[in-house]
C-alpha positions as CSV (number, residue, x, y, z in Angstrom):
1,X,-6.7,78.2,0.0
2,X,-3.6,76.4,-2.1
3,X,-1.4,78.3,-3.1
4,X,0.6,77.6,-6.6
5,X,3.8,78.0,-8.7
6,X,3.7,78.6,-12.3
7,X,6.9,78.5,-14.1
8,X,6.8,79.5,-17.7
9,X,3.4,81.6,-16.6
10,X,3.6,83.6,-19.3
11,X,4.0,80.8,-22.1
12,X,1.4,79.2,-24.4
13,X,0.1,76.3,-21.7
14,X,0.5,78.7,-18.9
15,X,-1.8,81.7,-19.9
16,X,-4.5,79.5,-20.2
17,X,-3.9,77.7,-16.9
18,X,-3.1,81.1,-15.0
19,X,-7.1,82.2,-16.0
20,X,-8.8,78.8,-15.2
21,X,-7.3,79.5,-11.7
22,X,-8.3,82.3,-11.8
23,X,-11.8,82.0,-12.8
24,X,-11.9,78.7,-10.4
25,X,-11.0,80.9,-7.4
26,X,-9.8,78.9,-5.2
27,X,-5.9,79.5,-5.3
28,X,-3.2,81.5,-5.0
29,X,-1.0,82.1,-8.1
30,X,2.7,82.7,-8.3
31,X,3.8,83.2,-11.3
32,X,7.0,83.4,-13.2
33,X,9.0,83.7,-16.1
34,X,12.0,85.2,-17.6
35,X,10.3,89.0,-17.2
36,X,6.8,90.2,-15.6
37,X,5.9,92.2,-18.4
38,X,5.5,89.2,-20.9
39,X,2.3,88.1,-18.5
40,X,-0.7,89.5,-19.9
41,X,-2.4,92.5,-18.6
42,X,-5.5,91.0,-17.8
43,X,-3.7,89.3,-15.1
44,X,-3.1,92.4,-12.9
45,X,-6.3,93.4,-11.9
46,X,-6.6,89.8,-9.9
47,X,-5.5,90.2,-6.2
48,X,-4.5,86.4,-5.8
49,X,-1.7,86.1,-7.8
50,X,1.8,87.4,-7.7
51,X,4.2,88.0,-10.4
52,X,7.9,87.2,-10.5
53,X,10.6,87.7,-12.9
54,X,14.0,85.6,-13.1
55,X,16.7,88.7,-11.4
56,X,13.5,88.9,-8.1
57,X,13.2,85.3,-8.3
58,X,16.4,84.6,-7.3
59,X,16.5,87.2,-5.1
60,X,13.9,85.9,-3.1
61,X,13.0,81.6,-4.1
62,X,13.9,81.0,-0.9
63,X,11.2,82.9,1.1
64,X,8.7,82.3,-1.7
65,X,9.1,78.8,-1.3
66,X,7.9,78.7,2.1
67,X,5.0,80.0,1.0
68,X,4.0,77.2,-2.0
69,X,1.9,74.2,-1.8
70,X,1.8,72.8,-5.2
71,X,4.5,73.4,-8.1
72,X,3.4,73.2,-11.8
73,X,7.0,73.1,-14.0
74,X,6.2,74.3,-17.4
75,X,8.8,76.6,-18.3
76,X,10.9,74.5,-20.9
77,X,12.4,75.4,-24.3
78,X,10.4,74.5,-27.5
79,X,11.0,71.5,-29.8
80,X,11.8,73.6,-32.2
81,X,14.6,76.2,-30.4
82,X,17.9,74.6,-30.6
83,X,20.2,72.2,-28.8
84,X,21.8,74.6,-26.9
85,X,18.7,76.6,-25.4
86,X,16.8,73.3,-24.8
87,X,20.0,72.1,-22.8
88,X,19.8,75.8,-21.0
89,X,16.4,74.6,-19.6
90,X,17.0,71.0,-18.6
91,X,20.3,72.8,-16.6
92,X,17.7,75.1,-14.9
93,X,15.0,72.3,-13.9
94,X,17.5,70.3,-12.3
95,X,18.5,73.4,-10.5
96,X,15.1,74.1,-9.8
97,X,13.8,71.0,-8.6
98,X,16.4,70.9,-6.3
99,X,15.7,73.7,-4.7
100,X,12.2,72.0,-4.1
101,X,14.0,69.2,-2.6
102,X,15.0,71.2,0.1
103,X,11.4,72.7,0.9
104,X,8.2,71.7,1.8
105,X,6.3,71.4,-1.1
106,X,3.2,69.5,-1.2
107,X,3.5,67.9,-4.4
108,X,5.4,68.8,-8.4
109,X,4.0,68.5,-11.7
110,X,6.1,68.6,-14.8
111,X,4.8,69.2,-17.8
112,X,6.7,66.1,-20.3
113,X,5.9,65.0,-24.0
114,X,4.4,62.2,-25.9
115,X,8.0,62.3,-27.7
116,X,10.1,60.8,-24.9
117,X,7.9,57.3,-26.4
118,X,10.1,58.2,-29.9
119,X,8.7,54.9,-31.7
120,X,6.6,55.6,-34.7
121,X,5.4,52.2,-35.9
122,X,2.2,52.4,-35.0
123,X,2.2,51.0,-31.0
124,X,-0.4,52.4,-28.7
125,X,1.3,54.3,-26.0
126,X,0.6,54.0,-22.3
127,X,2.1,54.6,-19.7
128,X,3.9,51.2,-19.4
129,X,5.4,51.5,-23.0
130,X,9.4,52.0,-22.8
131,X,10.5,55.2,-23.5
132,X,12.8,55.3,-26.8
133,X,13.7,59.2,-27.2
134,X,15.1,60.0,-31.0
135,X,15.1,63.5,-30.8
136,X,17.3,66.2,-28.0
137,X,13.8,67.2,-27.1
138,X,12.3,63.5,-26.5
139,X,15.6,63.1,-24.3
140,X,15.6,66.6,-22.3
141,X,12.3,65.9,-21.6
142,X,12.7,62.4,-20.1
143,X,15.7,63.7,-18.1
144,X,13.1,65.8,-17.0
145,X,10.8,62.9,-15.9
146,X,13.7,61.6,-14.0
147,X,14.9,64.8,-11.8
148,X,11.0,64.9,-10.8
149,X,11.0,61.4,-9.6
150,X,14.0,62.3,-7.8
151,X,12.7,65.3,-5.7
152,X,10.4,62.8,-4.0
153,X,13.5,60.9,-2.5
154,X,15.0,63.3,-1.2
155,X,11.6,64.5,0.9
156,X,7.7,63.8,1.0
157,X,6.8,66.0,-2.0
158,X,4.4,63.8,-4.1
159,X,5.7,64.2,-7.7
160,X,4.0,63.3,-11.5
161,X,4.7,63.9,-15.1
162,X,2.3,65.0,-17.7
163,X,2.9,63.2,-20.7
164,X,1.1,65.8,-23.4
165,X,0.5,65.2,-26.9
166,X,1.2,68.1,-29.4
167,X,-0.6,71.1,-27.8
168,X,-2.7,73.1,-30.6
169,X,-4.7,76.1,-30.2
170,X,-5.6,79.4,-32.0
171,X,-1.9,80.8,-31.2
172,X,0.2,77.9,-32.2
173,X,1.1,79.5,-35.6
174,X,4.4,76.8,-36.4
175,X,1.9,74.0,-36.0
176,X,0.2,71.7,-39.2
177,X,-3.1,72.5,-38.5
178,X,-2.7,76.0,-38.1
179,X,-0.7,76.1,-41.5
180,X,-3.1,74.1,-43.3
181,X,-6.2,76.6,-42.0
182,X,-3.5,79.5,-43.4
183,X,-4.0,77.9,-46.5
184,X,-7.5,77.1,-46.8
185,X,-8.3,80.8,-45.6
186,X,-5.9,82.3,-48.2
187,X,-7.4,80.0,-51.1
188,X,-4.0,78.1,-51.1
189,X,-3.6,74.1,-52.2
190,X,-3.0,71.8,-48.8
191,X,-0.4,69.3,-50.0
192,X,-0.2,66.3,-48.2
193,X,2.9,64.6,-48.4
194,X,1.9,60.9,-47.5
195,X,-1.3,59.6,-46.0
196,X,0.3,57.7,-43.4
197,X,0.5,59.9,-41.0
198,X,-0.8,60.1,-37.5
199,X,-0.9,62.3,-34.9
200,X,-2.1,62.7,-30.9
201,X,-2.9,66.1,-30.0
202,X,-4.9,68.2,-27.3
203,X,-6.5,71.4,-27.5
204,X,-4.6,73.9,-25.1
205,X,-8.6,74.5,-23.3
206,X,-8.5,71.1,-22.4
207,X,-4.9,70.8,-21.3
208,X,-5.4,73.6,-18.8
209,X,-8.6,72.1,-17.9
210,X,-7.0,68.8,-17.1
211,X,-4.1,70.2,-14.9
212,X,-6.8,71.9,-12.7
213,X,-8.5,68.5,-12.6
214,X,-5.5,67.3,-11.5
215,X,-4.7,69.6,-8.7
216,X,-8.5,68.6,-7.3
217,X,-7.7,65.0,-7.2
218,X,-6.2,63.5,-3.6
219,X,-2.4,63.3,-4.0
220,X,-2.9,59.9,-2.4
221,X,-3.8,58.9,-6.3
222,X,-1.1,60.4,-8.3
223,X,1.1,58.1,-10.2
224,X,4.3,58.9,-11.6
225,X,3.5,59.7,-14.7
226,X,0.0,59.9,-17.2
227,X,-0.6,60.1,-20.9
228,X,-2.5,63.4,-21.9
229,X,-4.0,63.7,-25.3
230,X,-7.7,63.6,-26.7
231,X,-9.4,60.2,-26.6
232,X,-8.3,59.4,-30.4
233,X,-5.7,60.3,-32.7
234,X,-6.2,61.8,-36.4
235,X,-4.7,61.1,-39.5
236,X,-3.3,63.9,-41.5
237,X,-5.7,63.1,-44.2
238,X,-9.0,63.5,-41.2
239,X,-7.5,66.4,-40.5
240,X,-7.6,68.1,-44.1
241,X,-10.8,67.1,-44.9
242,X,-12.0,68.2,-41.6
243,X,-10.6,71.6,-42.5
244,X,-12.4,71.7,-46.0
245,X,-15.6,71.1,-44.1
246,X,-15.1,73.4,-41.9
247,X,-14.4,75.9,-44.3
248,X,-16.8,75.1,-46.5
249,X,-20.5,74.8,-44.1
250,X,-19.0,77.8,-42.0
251,X,-16.9,79.9,-44.3
252,X,-18.2,78.9,-47.6
253,X,-14.4,78.1,-48.6
254,X,-13.7,76.0,-51.3
255,X,-10.1,74.2,-50.4
256,X,-7.9,72.4,-52.3
257,X,-6.5,69.2,-50.9
258,X,-3.5,67.4,-52.9
259,X,-2.5,63.9,-51.9
260,X,1.4,63.5,-53.2
261,X,2.9,60.0,-51.9
262,X,5.4,59.6,-49.7
263,X,6.8,56.8,-47.8
264,X,6.6,58.7,-44.6
265,X,5.1,56.2,-42.1
266,X,4.5,58.2,-38.6
267,X,2.0,57.0,-36.2
268,X,1.5,59.0,-32.8
269,X,-1.2,57.0,-31.0
270,X,-1.6,57.9,-27.3
271,X,-3.6,56.3,-24.5
272,X,-4.8,59.1,-22.3
273,X,-7.3,56.5,-20.3
274,X,-5.0,56.6,-17.2
275,X,-5.7,60.0,-16.9
276,X,-8.6,60.3,-17.7
277,X,-10.2,57.1,-15.4
278,X,-8.5,58.4,-12.4
279,X,-9.3,62.2,-12.5
280,X,-12.8,61.7,-13.6
281,X,-12.4,64.1,-16.7
282,X,-12.1,63.8,-20.1
283,X,-11.6,66.2,-23.0
284,X,-14.5,68.3,-24.6
285,X,-12.2,69.7,-27.9
286,X,-12.6,67.2,-30.8
287,X,-10.4,68.4,-34.0
288,X,-13.5,69.6,-35.3
289,X,-14.1,72.1,-32.2
290,X,-10.4,72.9,-32.4
291,X,-10.3,73.7,-36.4
292,X,-13.2,76.0,-36.3
293,X,-11.7,77.8,-33.5
294,X,-8.2,78.4,-35.4
295,X,-10.5,79.5,-38.5
296,X,-12.7,82.4,-36.0
297,X,-9.6,83.4,-34.9
298,X,-7.4,84.5,-38.2
299,X,-10.6,85.8,-39.7
300,X,-11.0,88.2,-37.0
301,X,-7.5,89.0,-37.0
302,X,-7.8,89.5,-41.0
303,X,-10.6,91.7,-40.6
């Protein structure tokens, strides 16, 4: 049985990943976040998971590292946070990876982002596409990839970075898809500013399942980085039309969509075939299923 350390365990992806690993039953989990109280109470009934806050981690990390086989590094400020928090996350990542370099950990998975590519002019992003981040968040995440690669230079740790597409789920309130569903439920018009926008996204359930599939893949097959998104990208008009379809067909809600002219030309097209083929894994949740799950969640909350 492998012992897996998850940083940022109380975060959006962390909670889904822990649920999958607990359901699998073949892993001991060390869950690390700023505060133990942020962890869902549902996890406390399992005997194969331990929790560490930042304070008690700092006191015990040398001993804990002796037990760890694999690290999954999720802890990082979100893109919507300020530059100060992103810089603090990068500093923590650097220090944390330095500790890993002085340990005997077998493998390190770093969660990165598609924002490292930066270019939005319609290129299909493969792992061979030159990175050119245009945001502070994208630059910081690319730096984390460099830190990840450096870990393997100091010991025998196998490392990889997953460049995630936009993460979607019931709780991603700040995401465009969730906001559009909100508008539909409230009977408000969905205003689309420019139709030349294409988004690469992935359901959080698929992202968690994908990481578990990576854990089950022999380390000898791991590559330095992988793209991880759904099998195709969706235009903003396709997303709005799917929301309208689900709203009407399942919930008898009429949705008004208003398309406004704009010169905005944004295209995120992520090719994740390297991951699919190596791990023999494919995502299960297309945009229609994602939209439906968000509707179910929001309507349940509104009861």
